C-alpha positions in Angstrom: -13.8 7.8 25.0 -17.3 9.1 25.0 -18.3 11.0 22.4 -19.8 13.3 24.6 -16.6 14.5 25.9 -15.4 15.9 22.6 -15.6 19.5 22.7 -14.1 21.5 20.2 -10.7 22.8 20.7 -9.0 26.1 21.4 -7.6 26.4 18.3 -7.1 24.3 14.5 -5.9 24.7 11.6 -7.6 25.0 8.3 -6.4 21.2 6.2 -4.1 21.7 3.1 -4.6 20.8 0.1 -4.3 17.1 -0.3 -3.1 16.8 3.3 -2.9 13.9 5.1 -4.6 12.9 8.5 -1.1 12.4 9.5 0.3 15.5 8.6 -3.0 17.0 10.1 -2.6 15.8 13.1 0.7 16.7 13.3 0.7 20.4 12.4 -2.2 21.2 14.9 -0.7 19.5 17.6 2.7 21.2 16.7 0.4 24.6 16.7 -1.1 23.6 20.4 2.2 22.5 21.6 0.7 19.0 23.1 1.7 15.7 22.1 0.0 14.0 19.0 -1.4 11.4 21.4 -3.1 13.7 23.4 -4.6 15.6 20.0 -5.8 11.8 19.1 -7.5 11.3 22.4 -9.1 14.7 22.2 -10.2 14.2 19.2 -12.1 10.8 19.2 -9.4 8.9 17.6 -8.1 6.9 20.4 -9.2 5.6 23.9 -6.4 6.8 25.6 -3.7 4.6 24.2 -0.9 6.4 22.5 -1.4 3.2 20.4 -3.9 4.7 17.2 -3.7 2.0 13.7 -2.5 3.4 10.7 -5.5 1.7 8.9 -7.3 5.2 10.3 -5.1 7.1 7.7 -7.4 5.0 5.1 -10.9 5.4 6.2 -12.5 6.4 9.7 -15.8 5.6 10.7 -18.8 7.7 11.2 -18.5 8.4 14.6 -14.7 8.9 14.4 -15.9 11.1 11.7 -18.1 12.9 13.8 -15.9 13.0 16.8 -12.9 14.4 15.2 -15.4 17.4 13.2 -16.9 18.5 16.6 -13.0 18.8 18.0 -11.6 20.7 14.9 -14.5 22.5 13.5 -13.8 21.0 10.3 -16.8 19.6 7.9 -17.2 16.1 8.0 -16.4 16.7 4.0 -13.4 18.2 5.3 -12.5 15.1 7.7 -12.5 12.5 5.0 -10.7 14.2 2.4 -7.8 13.5 4.7 -8.6 9.4 4.5 -8.2 7.8 1.3 -11.4 7.0 1.6 -12.2 9.0 -1.4 -10.3 6.8 -3.7 -12.2 3.8 -3.0 -13.8 3.9 -6.6 -10.5 4.8 -8.5 -8.0 2.6 -6.7 -8.8 -1.2 -5.4 -6.4 -1.4 -2.9 -8.4 1.4 -1.0 -11.5 -0.9 -1.3 -10.0 -3.5 0.1 -8.7 -2.3 2.5 -12.1 -0.8 3.8 -12.9 -4.0 3.6 -10.3 -5.4 5.8 -8.6 -7.2 3.2 -5.7 -8.5 4.7 -2.0 -8.6 2.9 -2.5 -5.2 0.7 1.2 -4.4 -1.1 -0.1 -1.7 -3.4 -1.0 0.5 0.0 2.0 1.7 2.5 0.0 0.8 5.9 3.5 0.9 8.2 6.3 3.5 5.9 6.1 7.3 4.7 7.2 9.1 2.2 8.1 12.6 1.7 9.3 15.3 -0.7 11.8 17.7 0.9 10.5 21.2 -0.4 6.8 19.9 0.2 7.6 19.3 3.9 9.2 23.1 3.7 6.4 24.7 2.7 5.3 27.9 0.7 5.8 31.6 1.2 2.3 32.0 3.8 3.0 32.6 7.2 0.2 29.7 8.1 3.0 26.8 6.4 6.1 29.1 7.8 5.2 28.5 11.2 3.6 24.8 10.9 4.9 23.7 8.0 3.5 21.8 4.4 1.9 18.9 3.2 2.1 15.7 4.5 0.1 14.3 0.9 -2.2 11.3 1.8 -1.3 10.3 -2.1 2.3 9.7 -0.6 1.2 6.1 0.8 0.6 4.5 -2.5 3.2 3.0 -4.5 2.3 4.2 -7.4 3.2 7.7 -6.2 6.8 8.5 -6.3 7.7 11.6 -7.6 6.8 14.9 -6.8 5.7 16.4 -10.4 5.8 20.2 -8.7 9.4 19.9 -7.3 10.6 17.4 -10.0 12.1 15.0 -7.4 11.4 11.3 -6.7 10.3 11.2 -3.0 12.5 9.6 0.0 11.7 7.2 3.1 15.0 7.4 4.7 16.7 10.1 7.1 19.1 11.8 5.1 20.5 12.2 9.2 20.0 8.6 10.8 19.1 7.0 7.7 16.7 4.9 8.9 12.9 4.9 7.5 11.7 8.3 8.8 8.6 6.7 11.2 11.5 4.1 12.3 11.9 0.7 11.2 9.3 -1.2 13.2 6.4 1.5 13.1 2.8 0.1 13.0 1.1 3.5 14.1 -0.4 6.2 13.1 2.0 8.3 14.2 5.3 7.2 15.7 6.9 8.3 18.8 3.4 10.4 19.3 3.9 10.6 23.0 6.7 13.2 22.2 5.6 17.1 22.0 7.3 20.0 20.4 8.6 18.1 17.6 8.1 20.6 14.3 5.9 17.9 12.0 9.2 18.2 9.3 11.2 16.2 12.3 12.1 12.8 12.1 10.7 10.0 14.5 12.9 7.5 13.8 15.1 6.1 17.4 18.9 6.6 17.4 21.4 5.0 19.8 22.2 8.1 22.2 23.9 8.9 26.0 20.7 9.6 27.4 16.9 9.5 27.1 14.8 6.6 27.3 16.4 3.4 28.4 15.8 0.2 25.8 17.4 -2.7 25.5 20.8 -2.6 27.1 21.0 1.4 25.3 19.8 5.0 25.7 17.4 5.9 22.7 16.2 9.3 21.8 14.3 10.7 18.8 16.5 11.4 15.5 14.6 14.7 15.1 16.5 16.1 11.8 15.0 18.2 9.7 13.5 16.4 6.8 12.3 20.0 5.1 16.0 20.8 4.7 17.3 17.6 2.9 18.2 18.0 -0.8 17.1 15.6 -3.1 19.8 13.4 -4.8 18.7 13.1 -8.6 15.9 14.4 -10.5 13.8 12.0 -12.6 13.6 11.7 -16.3 10.7 13.2 -18.3 9.5 9.5 -18.9 8.8 9.3 -15.4 7.7 12.4 -14.9 5.2 11.5 -17.6 4.2 8.0 -16.1 3.6 10.2 -13.0 1.3 12.5 -14.4 -0.8 9.9 -16.3 -1.1 7.8 -13.0 -2.6 11.3 -10.4 -4.8 11.8 -13.7 -6.5 8.4 -13.1 -6.8 9.0 -9.2 -8.7 12.1 -10.0 -12.4 12.1 -9.0 -13.6 13.0 -12.3 -11.8 10.4 -14.4 -14.2 7.1 -15.1 -14.1 5.3 -12.2 -14.5 1.9 -13.7 -11.4 2.9 -16.4 -9.1 3.8 -13.3 -9.9 0.7 -11.2 -9.5 -1.8 -13.9 -6.0 0.2 -15.0 -4.3 0.2 -11.5 -5.6 -4.0 -10.9 -3.9 -4.7 -14.4 -0.9 -2.3 -13.8 -0.2 -3.9 -10.2 0.0 -7.4 -11.4 2.1 -6.0 -14.4 4.1 -4.8 -12.1 4.1 -8.0 -10.2 5.5 -10.1 -12.6 8.0 -7.5 -13.5 9.3 -7.9 -10.0 9.1 -11.6 -10.6 11.0 -12.1 -13.5 13.7 -9.2 -13.0 16.3 -8.3 -14.5 14.1 -10.1 -17.4 11.5 -7.9 -16.5 13.4 -4.7 -17.3 12.8 -4.1 -21.1 14.2 -0.5 -20.5 17.7 0.8 -21.4 19.7 0.9 -18.0 19.3 4.3 -15.8 19.7 5.5 -11.9 16.7 3.8 -11.3 16.8 0.4 -12.6 20.3 0.1 -11.2 18.8 0.7 -7.7 16.1 -1.7 -8.8 18.8 -4.4 -9.2 20.1 -3.5 -5.4 16.9 -3.0 -3.8 15.5 -6.9 -6.0 18.9 -8.4 -5.1 18.8 -7.7 -1.4 15.6 -9.1 -1.3 16.1 -12.2 -3.3 19.7 -12.4 -1.1 17.4 -14.4 2.1 15.1 -16.5 -0.4 17.2 -19.5 0.4 17.3 -18.9 3.9 13.5 -17.7 4.7 11.5 -19.2 1.4 8.9 -16.4 2.3 11.3 -13.9 1.6 11.1 -13.1 -2.1 7.2 -14.6 -2.4 5.1 -11.3 -2.4 6.0 -9.7 -5.2 5.6 -6.7 -3.1 6.5 -2.8 -4.5 9.2 -1.7 -2.9 9.4 1.2 -0.6 12.5 2.9 -2.3 10.4 5.2 -5.2 13.2 5.0 -7.5 12.8 0.9 -8.0 9.1 1.5 -7.8 9.5 4.3 -10.5 11.4 1.8 -12.6 9.2 -1.5 -12.1 5.8 0.6 -12.4 7.3 2.5 -16.1 8.2 -1.6 -17.4 5.0 -2.0 -16.5 3.3 0.8 -17.8 5.2 0.1 -21.2 3.7 -3.6 -21.8 -0.1 -2.2 -20.5 -0.1 0.2 -23.5 1.7 -2.1 -25.9 -0.3 -2.5 -28.9 0.4 -6.7 -28.9 0.2 -7.5 -25.3 0.7 -11.3 -25.5 4.4 -10.3 -27.7 4.6 -7.4 -24.5 4.4 -10.5 -22.0 6.4 -12.9 -23.5 9.5 -12.1 -21.9 8.0 -12.2 -18.5 7.3 -15.9 -18.7 7.9 -18.0 -15.4 11.4 -19.7 -15.7 11.8 -22.7 -13.2 15.2 -23.9 -11.1 16.8 -26.9 -11.2 14.6 -30.1 -10.9 11.5 -28.2 -13.2 10.2 -26.1 -10.3 9.3 -22.6 -10.7 10.4 -20.2 -8.1 7.5 -19.5 -5.1 7.0 -15.7 -6.4 5.6 -17.2 -9.6 3.1 -19.1 -7.6 2.5 -15.8 -6.0 2.0 -13.6 -9.2 -0.7 -16.8 -10.5 -2.7 -16.4 -7.1 -2.7 -12.6 -7.1 -4.2 -13.2 -11.0 -6.7 -15.8 -10.4 -8.1 -13.8 -7.5 -8.4 -10.3 -9.4 -9.1 -12.2 -12.9 -12.7 -11.1 -13.4 -11.6 -7.3 -12.5 -9.7 -7.4 -15.9 -10.4 -6.8 -19.3 -10.7 -9.7 -21.5 -7.8 -8.9 -23.7 -5.4 -8.3 -20.3 -6.8 -12.1 -19.4 -5.8 -13.5 -22.9 -2.2 -12.1 -22.5 -1.8 -12.8 -18.9 -3.1 -16.3 -19.0 0.2 -17.4 -20.8 2.4 -16.7 -17.6 0.6 -19.3 -15.5 -0.1 -22.8 -15.1 -3.5 -23.7 -17.1 -6.0 -24.9 -14.8 -7.0 -28.7 -14.9 -9.8 -30.1 -15.8 -12.1 -31.2 -13.3 -13.5 -35.2 -14.0 -16.0 -36.6 -12.6 -14.9 -39.0 -9.5 -15.0 -43.5 -10.5 -18.1 -45.4 -9.2 -17.5 -46.4 -5.8 -18.1 -50.2 -7.0 -20.7 -51.1 -4.3 -24.6 -51.1 -5.0 -27.2 -49.0 -3.2 -28.3 -50.4 0.0 -31.9 -51.7 0.2 -32.6 -48.3 2.0 -31.3 -45.9 -0.5 -33.2 -48.4 -3.4 -36.6 -47.8 -0.8 -36.2 -44.4 0.0 -35.1 -42.9 -3.3 -37.9 -44.7 -5.4 -40.9 -43.1 -2.9 -39.2 -40.0 -2.2 -38.1 -37.4 -5.2 -34.7 -36.2 -3.6 -31.9 -36.0 -5.8 -29.9 -35.9 -2.3 -31.2 -39.7 -1.1 -29.3 -41.2 -4.1 -25.6 -39.8 -2.4 -26.7 -42.1 0.6 -23.3 -44.0 1.5 -23.5 -47.2 -0.1 -22.4 -50.6 1.5 -20.2 -53.3 0.7 -22.4 -56.4 -0.6 
């Protein structure tokens, strides 16, 4: 699509505080009564295809920002604020995503969490008509609860029991060709007696109202305090270097907690630890059949499990003696003296991020992985240099010539 074809839409909306690109598109498409796919085309986010990558929610190109700004009448700063790019200096996974790094476990790309009460909106007319806020921060595994409404975030639909964007969603907006869906409606596919025919059955959109869901349980004060500290470090006024170091170390510790669970559970059992037991047990159940099933140490989508893991990791991070606090997470060995693959995954992650950690953290964490083998010089080949190499080495001062192949006597 040419930038010259982008024209202002007949109507637009003011972004809500903390709103995500996806949330803004859902609300505006509902107001204009057009499919989200059509809106994304008209705002310059796609070239006419219904597929738009979820990567755009992390950051837009300069051309996209300009096009979107023209179409929606938003400023460039307002457009960029709909993405996670403003967090790049504080939250390393965002910076890595913008650099096209692969396998970013600490940034959700294909799943969405939500707070039902946030989606319900406040008493303002605009939110009563078009719904409340889909927060951009909900894409961060570190954001597991809503402090305002004191409830854990959810990722499943209470009606169909599926992830709200579908089980195989790899799009910025799932079911983007559908028109008339409220921003707070579930977009997962369900079996039906009519509708679209797919893989031998009719499927339809679930359409349940997520904003009418009553949260199951309330978080503890410990979880609320931890979430408040995490959000404070994501604030643009917080020193960026300190935030980046904290999240790097917190994520490494969380991965180690996951790898060693339940030994990594240092807190008294509560509903979140029991949820973590179940989630990680399900993940490990496929380890024998598929060795890759539990090697990533990625944070779970289930917010309660994430809360328990992060709380344990933060306790280690804030301990007066980190070396002692981290000692229960030492690798265990399987039969035959081999470590589980997930420890190798942790070791790889630690080595990759080691220079971004504090010296104190490096000293504490180094005890959890195998020491590096010293590099020993290769033994001489035993063959004398050829006459040609001796002649050239004597006439030219070039170190590379001394590395010419040696011939056998």
